N, C-alpha and C positions, 0 to 999 in steps of 0.2 A: 546687479547681477551675480550669482556666484561663478567660479571659473573651476576647472580642474585643479588648480593649485589651492581652491578653498576646500577640497574633499569632495566636490562634485562626483559620483560615482556612475548614475545613470542620468540621463537626459530624457525623459519620457515622451519628448517629442523628437526626437532625433530620429528620421526616416528609417525602416528597417531594423530598428536596433530591438524593438520589443514589439509584442501585439498591442495593438492601440487600444483593445479592450482590458487587457491586462495592465495597461498603463493606465487608463481610467481608474483602476481598481487602486493601483499604489496612489495614484494621484489624490484621490477623494479619501482613502482610509489613512495614508501614511505622510502624506506632502503637507506638512505643517506651515511650512513659509508661501506655499500655494505658486510656487514658482515653476512646477515639472521638474522639479529635480529632487532625486534622493541622494543623500551624501552619505560619507563613510559613518558621520553620527548617528543619523538616522539608522542605519543598519545596524548598530549596536543595540540600538532599543526594540527592534519588531522580532518578535519571538511566536508570532501566529499568525497565519493566513486563513482567511474564512471566506470561501467565494460560492456563493449559492446561487441556482439558478433562480431566476425569478428578482434578483437584485442585480445580480451581473449574469450576461448571457452571452454566449457565440463567443467565449475564450478558445482561440485554436492552438495555443502555444504559450506554455510558461517559460519560455525563454528569459532568461536573467533571473531566474529562481536561484542560480548558483551563488549569485553575489549574496544571497541573505542566509548567511552561515550561524547566525543566532536561532534561526527559528526550531523552536522544541514542537509545534503543533501545527498541522497542515490539512485543513478539511476544503476539497474541492468537490463541487456536486453539478451534474448535470451541463458541463462544458463539450466542446467539441475537439478535444486534446488527444492526438493521436499517438504521442510519445511524449515521456517525462524522464528527466536523468535527474536524480536525487543524490548523487555520490557525494556530492561538496555539502550536504544539508546534514552533516553527521551528528547533530545534535537532537535532530528531532526524534520524540518518543512516541508520537501518535501520528501516523500517516493515514488519511483518511481521502481515496482518491476512488470511490465508488461513484458509478453511474455516471462515467465519461464514455468516451471511445477509444480509450487506449488500445493499442496494439502492441507496445513495449513499454517497459519500465525499467529503469536501472536505478537499483537501490546501493548499490557500492558496499561498501563495509560501514555497518552502521551497529555501534553495540549500546546504542541509546534506545533504539526502539524497541516498545513491548507490543503493541497493537498496530495492526496493518489491516485495513479496509480495501479490497480492490475488487469487490463485487461487481456484477454486470457491466463488464468492459469486453474487448475483444481480444484479450490476451490470448495467445497459445502455448506460452511456457513462462513460468515464473520461479527465480532463484531467490532463496531467502537463506542460503547457506552461510553468509556471513553476518546474518543479522542474529548473532548467537545469544542474546538475552529476549528475543521474540516470545511472548506468550500467548498472543491471539492474532489469527489469521484467518481471513474470510476472502474465499476467493470462488464462492459458488455465484454461477450465472455467466460465466465465462463462458460460451457454449462450445468452444474450439480449444478449451485449455487442455491440453494432453502431456504436459510435462510440468512436474512440480518437485522440486530440489529441497529437500527437508533437512540434509545433513547438518549436523552441529547444531540444530535447533534443540538443544537439551531441556529449556526451560517450557518448551511450546505443552500448552495446555488445552487449548481449543483451536478446534479446524472445522471449518466449513469448507467443504468442497463441493456440493451440490450442482447438478447441471452441468456437468463438464465432461470431456472426453477421455480424464485420465484413466489407464487401464491398469497402473500400480500405484499403490501408495505406501510407502516403506519408513514405517515410524521406528527403525531400529535405534537410532538417534533422539528420538524422543519420547524418554521413559515417564515424565510427567502429565502425559496427555490424559485430560478428564471426559473430553466431549469431543466427537467424532461423528460429525456430520456428512454423510456423501450419498445421499440419495439422487436417484434419476441418474447415476454416472453407469450408463449403459455400455458402456467399454470397460468397466472395471472389474478384473478378474483375478488380480493377485494383491493380496493386503499380506503386508508382512507386519505383525502384531506382538512384539515379544511379550515377555512376562510383565504386565504392567497391574499393578495392585491400585493404580489411580483411577483407572478407565472407569466412569460412572455410566456414561450414556455414550450408545451407539446405534446409529442409524445407518442403513445399507439398503432401502427400498428402492427397487427397480434397477439392481444393477446385474453384471454378469457373473457373480461371485456363485460359487455351487457349494461351498462349504466354507466354515469360520470357526475357528477355534479359540474359546475364550474361555477355557477351564481355568487360565493362569491369571485372568482378569477378576481379582477376588470381591472385590468391590460394585461389580456392574450391577446397576438397579434398574437399567433400560436399554433393552437391544429390540431393534426392529429391522 
C-alpha cells in the first residue's frame, strides 16, 4: 500500500474527502494501480476530465479538482454540481460545464482558456474579465443571469447570451466580436457596441432594445 511519503495525494476512500461518485470516476479512469489512491505522479499525466450523464450520474461536487493542475480540458455534463472553483486549474483551454445546476463558478485568472460553455445552469452572475484570451463564450439558458463582465476580453469573437435576464451588454473591450446572439433577453435595454468591422452576425429577437446603431459594423451580413 502506498503512503503519503510515496506520493499519495488523494485517497479516494477517505470519508468526506471527495464526492463518492466523483471518486468512482477518478478510480475508474485514472487509478491504474486500482488501489483507490491518486498520486502526485498520476496528477502529472491527467490532462482531461470527461464526465457525462449516463456514464457517471449524480455527482454533487468536484471538490478535489484543485489538485489536477495539469488539466487542459474539462467536460462535465448533466450533474448536480451547485458550485465550482477552477482558480487552481490555470492550464485549462476548454471549459465545458453546461447542463449542470451551477449557481456559482469561480474561474480565477486563466490566460490559457479560449472557450467556455456555461449554458443551461442557474448562474446569476459571470465574470470573465481575467480570462484575457477568451474567444468563445456561451452563457445562454441561465434564466436568472443578470450580470456579465466582459472587461478585458479583447479577443472575444463569439457570445451567446440568449434566454437570460441581462439588461446591459457592454462590448467596449471586445472589438473582435463577430457573432453576437442575445435572443429572448427580455430585460436587455442597453447595448454598447462600438465601431466593430468584424461583426457579421447579430440577433436580438424578443428584447427590450428600442434602437440599435450598427452603421459602423461594416461587415454585418445578418441582423435579426
